[in-house]
Structures are given as structure tokens and as C-alpha cells.
VMD Tcl script that draws the C-alpha trace (Angstrom):
set ca {
  {-14.60 -0.75 -10.01}
  {-16.96 -3.50 -10.86}
  {-20.55 -2.39 -11.19}
  {-19.64 1.22 -11.88}
  {-20.57 2.41 -15.38}
  {-17.36 2.98 -17.28}
  {-15.35 2.06 -14.18}
  {-11.97 0.40 -14.30}
  {-9.97 -1.34 -11.66}
  {-8.45 -4.49 -10.37}
  {-8.39 -6.47 -7.19}
  {-4.71 -6.04 -6.34}
  {-1.71 -3.89 -7.10}
  {1.75 -5.44 -7.06}
  {4.33 -2.62 -7.01}
  {8.01 -3.34 -7.45}
  {10.29 -1.23 -5.24}
  {13.57 -2.55 -6.63}
  {14.43 0.89 -8.11}
  {14.24 2.27 -4.54}
  {16.48 -0.48 -3.07}
  {19.25 1.96 -1.94}
  {16.75 4.10 -0.04}
  {15.03 1.08 1.48}
  {18.36 -0.50 2.45}
  {19.27 2.73 4.27}
  {16.14 2.09 6.35}
  {17.20 -1.51 6.96}
  {14.56 -2.86 4.59}
  {15.95 -5.46 2.21}
  {13.11 -7.97 1.89}
  {9.43 -8.06 1.05}
  {8.72 -9.24 4.62}
  {10.52 -6.19 5.97}
  {8.45 -3.82 3.86}
  {5.27 -5.66 4.87}
  {6.08 -5.29 8.58}
  {7.24 -1.68 8.26}
  {4.11 -0.53 6.46}
  {1.83 -2.22 8.99}
  {3.80 -1.34 12.14}
  {4.62 2.27 11.23}
  {1.64 3.29 9.09}
  {-1.20 0.81 9.59}
  {-1.09 -0.11 5.90}
  {-1.68 -3.84 5.45}
  {0.03 -5.49 2.47}
  {1.32 -8.99 1.77}
  {4.97 -9.34 0.83}
  {5.72 -11.04 -2.47}
  {7.29 -13.98 -0.61}
  {3.73 -15.08 0.27}
  {3.11 -15.62 -3.45}
  {6.26 -17.50 -4.37}
  {8.30 -14.41 -5.19}
  {11.98 -14.29 -4.17}
  {11.94 -13.05 -0.53}
  {14.76 -10.63 -1.31}
  {12.74 -8.85 -3.99}
  {11.11 -5.64 -2.84}
  {7.53 -6.30 -3.90}
  {4.20 -6.67 -2.16}
  {0.57 -7.17 -3.02}
  {-2.08 -4.74 -1.81}
  {-5.82 -5.29 -2.11}
  {-7.62 -2.38 -3.72}
  {-10.86 -3.52 -2.08}
  {-9.60 -2.03 1.18}
  {-10.15 1.41 -0.33}
  {-13.87 1.06 -0.94}
  {-14.89 1.44 2.68}
  {-15.01 -0.16 6.08}
  {-18.71 -0.87 6.08}
  {-21.48 -1.63 3.60}
  {-22.64 2.00 3.50}
  {-19.21 3.31 2.51}
  {-18.76 0.51 -0.01}
  {-22.10 1.22 -1.71}
  {-21.33 4.94 -1.75}
  {-18.05 4.18 -3.53}
  {-19.73 1.94 -6.09}
  {-22.46 4.46 -6.86}
  {-20.28 7.56 -7.01}
  {-19.12 8.97 -10.36}
  {-15.82 10.04 -8.81}
  {-15.28 7.82 -5.76}
  {-11.77 9.10 -5.00}
  {-13.40 12.36 -3.90}
  {-15.37 10.62 -1.17}
  {-13.89 11.59 2.22}
  {-13.27 8.02 3.38}
  {-11.49 7.06 0.14}
  {-9.55 10.32 -0.14}
  {-8.32 9.93 3.45}
  {-7.18 6.36 2.85}
  {-5.38 7.32 -0.37}
  {-3.58 10.15 1.48}
  {-2.50 7.71 4.23}
  {-1.16 5.24 1.66}
  {0.65 8.00 -0.25}
  {2.26 9.24 2.97}
  {3.34 5.70 3.89}
  {4.92 5.07 0.48}
  {6.57 8.50 0.50}
  {8.06 7.80 3.92}
  {9.12 4.33 2.81}
  {10.97 5.64 -0.24}
  {12.43 8.86 1.23}
  {15.94 8.91 2.59}
  {15.75 8.47 6.36}
  {16.91 11.84 7.55}
  {15.03 11.74 10.84}
  {12.57 9.66 12.74}
  {12.50 6.08 13.93}
  {14.20 3.42 11.84}
  {12.68 -0.03 11.56}
  {14.50 -3.10 12.79}
  {16.68 -4.56 10.03}
  {14.87 -7.31 8.10}
}
mol new
graphics top color blue
foreach p $ca { graphics top sphere $p radius 0.5 }
foreach p [lrange $ca 0 end-1] q [lrange $ca 1 end] { graphics top cylinder $p $q radius 0.2 }
display resetview
């Protein structure tokens, strides 16, 4: 993170889910727009599909802003910047758990639960 002594980080992550295409297709997800909608609708995780950045719409990629992890208000953001181990802060740890659960659900075979609309 910028401003943190010895900190590292970036503004976005751009994961590629092509290796998980069979699992995602079983969920009806075959495009970046589908993944974008699924993550927001089912898990409240906001990402932008790669098609917004000129990527092939059929590729399973999205961009996620890491800045969303720092906090929802100035107090949380400053706490994250000043902390030696910000991932241990409750608000960051909770958000990381929510993202991990969303990605795990996204890439797990759909054995139960609601399926998204095909996209």
C-alpha cells in the first residue's frame, strides 16, 4: 500500500478464470459480464468484467480494485495505511473472507444452491 513503510500493492487485480471454464460453464457463466453480474448479485462483490477494458467478452477475466479493501470511511482507510499488518484489521479481514467465499463459490462445482441465469 502506498504510504506504508515497506508496503507493496497495486490498484487492481485482473485474475484470469479460463482454467476454471468447465466449472463456470456448469454454472451458466461463460462471459466476463456473467461473472461480473454473478459476483455482484450473489455475493455483493463489485468487479468490472474484462469486456469493459477491450478484452474479448468471452474470456473469463475481470478487474477488481484493491482500494475497496482499505475501508469504507476515512477512519478505516487511515487505520489500514498506518497498520503494520493491515490484513489483520477486522474490516479488512472480513472483506477478504467475503471475497474468498465468493471466489470459492464461483469456482466450485454447483452441487446445490441457486444457479445464475445463463450469460
